N, C-alpha and C positions, 0 to 999 in steps of 0.2 A: 287206315293210318298205321295199324300194327304191321300189315303186310309190307307197306312201303319201308317201315323201319327195319323189319327183318331182312328185306332185300338189300337195304343200304348197309346193314351190319355185315351181311354175308359178303358183299362187295369189298368192304374194308378188310375183312379177315382174309379174303383171297389175295388182296394186294399185299397185305402184311406177310403172308406166306411166300408170295413171289419174291419180295425183297429179302426174306430170310435165305431163300435158295440162291438169289443173285443180288448180293448187296451192291449198293452204289459205290463207285470209285471214290477213294479218299480225296482225289483232286478232280475238280470239275473240268472236263475237257470236251467242249462241244465239237460235233462232227457234222460237216456238210458233205464230205466225200462218200462215195460208194465203197462197199467193203473191199473191192478190188483195187481201189485207188489209194495213193499215199495218204496218211492221216493229215487232217487239217491242223493249222497252227493257231493257238489261242493262248498266249502267255501273259501273265500280269507281273509287274515288278514294282518295288517300292520307289526306285529312283530312275530318273530319265537315263542316266549313263548306263545303268544295267540293261535297260531296254534296247538302247542302240548297240551295245556290245553283243546282245543276243541276235539282233538283226545281222550283224557282221558274220555271225556263225551260221546263218541260214542260207541255203541255196535257193529257197523259194522267194517269190516277190512279196515280201512282207513290209509293213510300215508301222510307225509308232503313233499311237493315239493317247491322249490324256483323258482320264475319266475323273470327273469331280464327284466325290461321294460325300455323304452326310456325316461320316465319321470324322471327328476332329475338326469341325468347323470348315468344311469345304476343301479339305486337303485332297491331293490328286494321286492316283495311281496310274501306271503306264501300261498300256495294252499293246502287244505286238500281234498283228494278224494281217490277212490279205484284205484288199478293198472289198472283194466279193463277200467274204465271210463276215466282215464287219457290217456291211449293208444288210445282210440276211437277218441279223439280230437287231439292227438299228432302225430299219424301215417301218416297223410296226409302231414305234414311238411309245411302247409300253414301258420299256426299260432303256438304259443308256440315255438318260435325258440331258445330261450335262457333259458334253464331249468336245474335245479340241483336237485339231490336227497339230502335230508337233512338226514344225518346219525345220528340217536339218540345216545346220549351218554349213556354209561352203557349197551347198547344192544349188543347181540351176532351178529357178523358180519363176512363176508368173509375176507380173506387175499387179500389186494389190494395195488397197487403202482401207484403213479402219477409221471411220469418220464418226464424230459425235460432238454434241454440245448440250449444255443445260438449257432447257426450254424457258423456265421461269426467269433465268438471268438474261435471256436473249429473246424478249417478247416479240420483237419485230423481225426475227430471222425466219426466212422461208427456206427450210431445209431442202425441200424437193427442188427448188430453183437453184440453190447453191450447189447441189450435187450435179445437176445438169450443166452448170457453168464449169465446174471442175472437170467433168468428163470432156467438155469441149476444149478446155485449156490444155489438158493432157494430150488430147487427140492432135491438136496443132503442134504441140511440142514434140511429140513422137515423129510427126511428119517433117518438121523443120530440122530437128537435131539428128534423127536417125534415118529419115526417109521411109518410115513405117506408116502405112495407111491403116486406119481403123475408124470405127464409128461407134455410136451408142449401141448398135446391134452386137458389138463385140465385147460388151461389158455386162457381166452378171451382177445384178443389183439386188442385194439382200438387205432386209430391214428387220430391226427388233426394237423399234422406238416405243417409248411409253409416254405418259403425260408429263413425266419429269425430264426425260432425256431423249434427244434425237440420236439414233444409232443406225449406221449403215456400214455394210461391207461391199466394196467394189473389187471384183476380180476380173482382170482383163484377159480375154481369150484371143490373144494375138496369133494370127496364122503363121506358123513356122518362125516365131520370134519369142524369145524369153530372155530373162536377165541372168547374169552370171551367178548371183546369190542374193541373200537378204541384204547384205551391206550395200550392194550396188542398187538395190531397189530403194534403200534408205528408210524403210518403215520400222523394221526391227533388226536386231542382231541376235547371234547365238541361236540355240534351238528353241524358238519361241512357240508358244501355244496360241493357236488361232481358232476361235470358236467355229464349230462345224455348222453347216447348213442344217436347219431344223432343231438345233440345240439351244437351250436357254442356260443362263448362268444359274448357279445353285441358289436357291431361295427366290428365284424369279420364275414367272410363268410365261414370259414373252420369248418365243424362240425366233431364230433367224429364218425368215421366209422370203420368198421371191416377192419383190415389191410390185405394186400395181403399175408403176411406170417403168418396170424392167422391159428392155427391148431385146434382150438376148434370149434366143431359143436354141437349145442343143439340137444336133442332127438326130432326126427320128430314126429308130431302128425297130424292126419287128422282134428282134431277139433281146433288146434291152429296154426297160421301161424309161419313160421320160424322167421320172423321179430319180432313178439311178444315174441317168445322164446329167441331171442337175448336180447331184452329189459329186460325181467325178469332176465336173467342170469347176466346182467350188473349191477343190483341193489345190492349194497353192503350189505344192511340190510335185504335183502329178504332171511332170514334163518328161517326155520320152526323147531319147536321142534319135536323130535322123540326119542324113547327109545334108538336107536342105534347111535344117534348123539354124537360125542366126542368133548368136548370143550377144546381147547388148551389155555394155558396161558403163558405169558412172562412178569414177574414182572419188571417194570421199576426200582424200588428201588434196586433190586438185580443186575441188569445190571450196574447201576451207580456205585455200590459198587465195582464191578469187573472191572470197567473201560471200560465196553462194552456199545455200543449204544443200541437202541431199536431193534425190530425185523429186521429192515433194516440192522443191523450189526449182527443179529442172536443171540438171548438170549438162556438161557438154562433151564428155569423153565417149568415144565410140569404141576405141581399141584399147586393149590392156597393154600397159607398158611391158616391154620384154623383160622377163625375169622379175615381175612385180613381187611375187612371193611364192613360197613353196605350197604344194597342194596339201590336203589333209594327211597324205601319206608320203613323207619325204623319202622313205626307203624306196618307194616305187619311183619317185622322181629320179633318184640316183640310178636305178636300173634302166630307166628310159634314156637317161643321158649316156649310159654305157653303150646303148644300142646305136646311138647316132654319133659317137666319137670313136671312129675306127677307120682304117685304110687311109690314114693321113688326113681325114676330114674331121673337123671339129664342129659338130652340130650343136644345137641348143634347143631349149624349150621356149617357144615364143609366148605361149600361154596355155593354161589348162582349164578344163571345165569338168565339173563333177555332177553326174546324173544319179541321184539317190535311188530312184525306183529300180534301176538296173545294176547299182553299185558299179558304175562304169566311169573310168577316168579317160577323158579324151584330150590328148596332147597335140597341139599344133607345133610342128617342128620347123626350125629355121636353120639355114646353112647346111642342110643335109636333105637331098631330094631323091635318094635311091628308091625306085619303085619296083616291086616284085612283078607287077603286071607287065611292064615293058622290058624288064631285065636290065635297066640302066637308070641313070639319074634324069629326072625331068630338067629341062633347060631353065624354066622359070617358075613352075608351079610347085608349091610345097606339099609335103605329105603329112599324114596324121598317124600317130601311134595310139591305139586304143587298148586299154588294160581292163579286162573283164574280171573284176575281183571275185564275183560269185563263182564263176567257172574256172578261175585261176589260170587264165590264158591271156595272151596279147596277140594283136594282129595289126596290119597296116592298111590304111585307106588313103585316098588321094583327094586333093583339091582340083586336080586336072579335069577339065570338062569331059575329055574322052573316057577317062577312067570312071568318072561319075556316071556318065551315060551307060557304061557297061555294068554299073553297080558293082565295081570291083571291090573285093575284100580278099586279102591275102590268106594263106593258110594260118591256122591258129597254132601258136607255140606255147608250151607250158611256162608258167612263171616259175622262177627259182623259189624254192621252199621258203627262203628267208624274207620274201616280200609277199607271201600269201597272207590273207587276213587272219587265219587261225593262228599262224606263227606270230604275227605282229600283236594280236590280241593277248596271246600268252606272254609274250615279251613285255608288253605294257603292264600286265598284271604283276609280273615278277619285279619290274622296275618300280612300280608303285609300292609294292611290299618292302623292297629294299630301301626305297627312299623314306618310307614311313619309319622303318627301323632306325635308319641313320638320323632322321630328324629327332626321334625320341632320345637317341644316344647323345646327340649334340645338345639337346635341351637339358639333359641330365648333367652333362659335363659343364656346359656354359649356357645357362638359361637366357642370357642377354644376346647371344650370337644369333644373327638372322639365319633362317632355314634356307637351303638351296632352292632355286626356282627352276622349274622345268622349261621356262621360256628360252633358256640358253641352248636347249637341245636342237633348235632349228638353225643355229648359226652355221653349221657345216653346209647345209643345203643352200643357204643364202650366199655363202662364199662361192659355191660352184656356179650359181646363177649370176654372180658378180653384181649383186644389188641387195642392199640391206633394207630392213623394214623400218619405217619411220618410228621415232620414239613415241609419237602419239598413239601408234597402234599398240605398243607395249603397255602404255598407260591405260588405254581403253580395255585391252584384254585383261589386265590385272584387275581393274575395277569390275568388269563383267564376271571374272572368275570369283571374286570375293562375294559379289551379290548372289551368284548362282550357288556358291557353297553355303551361304547363310540360308538361302531359300530351301536348299535340299536338306540341310540339317534340321529344318523345322517341319519336314514332311511327316511320314508315319513313324510311330514310336515302336514299331515291331522290331524284332531282332534282325539286324542288318545281314546276318549270315544266312537267313532263310531265303531261298529263291522263290518260293511260292507264297502268294497271299493266302491267309487262312480261308478255309471253305466258308465260314460264316460271313466274311466280307464279300466273297465272290457271290454268294447266294443273295445277299442284300443288294449288290450292284446289278447283278444279272439274274433276276428271279423270273423263271418262266411261268 
């Protein structure tokens, strides 16, 4: 026993000596990459907005996750990292037990449902049968309204039911089909948190797992594990741009006028109304309009789609058909302008079948500095600071005078598109903004000027 103790003591002394010579970094930064490769990204933030702003500054393909921690009664911190690195730490299920995908607003996404009911209050309800009926109903609606074919084999079915509550997540894996954004899906709005596959809610031990009646199986690969494939399939915002991808829309305003709910009650619109609203980046919209308004031709933006994984804005152009591939305007087929915000370039592609068959993509052209993300991000920070100073000044001079609203900043873009946003959208946006602000104000009580979460919290959340 003494020898074992002496050996253990020697081992501890050697390790203590090692850390004296090479102390730990003050900030925990996990690394997956090899020494010759660029460093991996793993950043934690107090607020969701901070995390998304950091994503905008990254060239890498990073995403935002929410981590529910025990500090402060289940409050959340926000993690920015890649899918691969997140899965590396997440797959063991020793840590990162309560995690959520943050679905970006305005981003193209999969069709998904969050289903639940209280079992004691519904003793005769057969949850399994109800889910099967819903899938069949949605399958028929997709076929009738959009001409999209799918089956139960295209639906990832996850379960976290308990004796008290029936709980399922359904994520549709439609081939080359996705929805324009969360609003068009009708489940959530804004940047919503959607619980991850294999995660449980804080204080609960039941995680989301593949159900026994699940009929979706991801494509097998010798390079990627089945579990990682399920994880990627479960991510609602994991939708990549392709020429063959079809974007479905379901306008809330049209549904409300007809007395119909959102997609959960099945809407009818397939096409976005021309000039429906500006994109998340109205400055980029103006730049694209300048590209298609020249040589006596007044082109316009028919619609836009935003792919968050690539930070890619795809504009369908109307009334302007000049194609670099053929060196002239197409007679009937329209073109697309694609703006790559990560790489700060734009290029042209076509809807023309011949150009598509050739996989045509024009040369890449640099974006003007004033529409690059870093410039816009800096401008937004300055605007927010100036607005805050002005608000404080106004409140001091006239405490009863209303503070200015940023909603008015989108008016110029709407005027160019010759279409205003319905008053209902302003009301909904205002209510959402107020709720979001109230929620964010109740998050962590750490100093908001600090960019990094303290090491103690990081170690508690991610303890190896």
